[in-house]
C-alpha angles and dihedrals in degrees: 000000000000115000118234117232121217092254092052090050091053091055092049093051092049091050091051092052091052091051092049090047090053090053092049096059090081088067100038108156143166110329093015132105118284104239120202118228092021136087115267130187137193139179095209138041118284114218125200118194130182114183091189099056144299111021098206134017121187126193128179142178114289110273095024127095116252090220135034129196130189101225144023098250110133114257109217113247091358105079117080110257097177133070112196087338094310126114124216094269089064095051121091112236110174135357110240098182133062120214125208098205104023147305117272103177141352127220123216091250093054096265114145134210109211130210103260113258133224115303114210124207110189105146114096113248140050124324137165132229122198116205109240122237114278094020119124103163133044132193113212130188117194133190123185123224119275123246122246124259121248123260124239132239133200109218099185140327091292105036145046140143134241125229117249123234124266122245123260120246119255123256134219134174120200145169114228122197108220144166124234109268095028111140117219123198112224121195118189111204116239120233122257117250124243122256122277120269097219105044098016088223121173118293117242127260124254114248128245122264110220139181114204126194121182091346092308120116096224098175130025133179107193119224120248119248124249122247114267128231113259094203126234120332118228120208139238093005095058112047097171114037112154145167119257118243119245115251120244123249123240131230127233141179128212127199134299082038116079115219116229102172140353136178139181115241119251118263120244116256122262108230133175142178125225115230111288092007111089114186137179122297126260117284118246122240110282124251126229099207127038093319091301110166096353118163118244121253119248121247124258119248097237089107143332098315130170117236117245121262118246123242121266119250126260136220123196120188123190127179107229105169 
């Protein structure tokens, strides 16, 4: 047998230690060496620091993730907090508002800005309308005030006359180019008053409804005229005296408004009573929308009756673009 020298023994021991170390990597644990390609375990956090730059760089086969985790708990500063450069506070989650005409904008909390709805001006007199942000085109519908109905008069025990109906206000529909923040003046035409009970004088006219933009009356619905007084009725020579119906007003558009539709109001009806046969008064010109701008009915000749007032005009404004 060959005798081992001390130097040879040293080499053998070193080799054995390396072999044992190679076997031990399968059980590398806290305080040991981190061995690649083998399972490692630790009971405390492992920290890797590189004072010269990136501390850890991972590369993997194409189509496979470079890193795998065992649960969905958020890793601080590792999970992606931005989507196309936006964080969660900038992303819309749920709409909390319903809009009748359409949705204009959404807030990140679910708040909604709606397309402005129809604004209705129905009280006689002057009003203002401010164009909402983002609106460049308005649709406006305009009715003039209706004329008053005529009063009645009893001539004698056998005769009298009825009042005629007042005329309907005119109508116009327009598109108006605008700029957000523009202020429009809106005038709703007052109704004409009915004829007097004592003198049966003519009823008064309805007033115009007008939309003005930058000192230009861009849309006008003319007021209907009031019924006029027919004068005394003489029996038995005149068997058909009557009051004349008020004429209807027209509607018109002026640039920059673009006219879409216009119509003249209906005239009030001419009605009369034969001697000894009083009947109802003349009917006022009809209205096309919720009695807007209707002419007043005339009074019946069964006494000194006042004619009916007309209906005030109406203006409807709707943002459309």
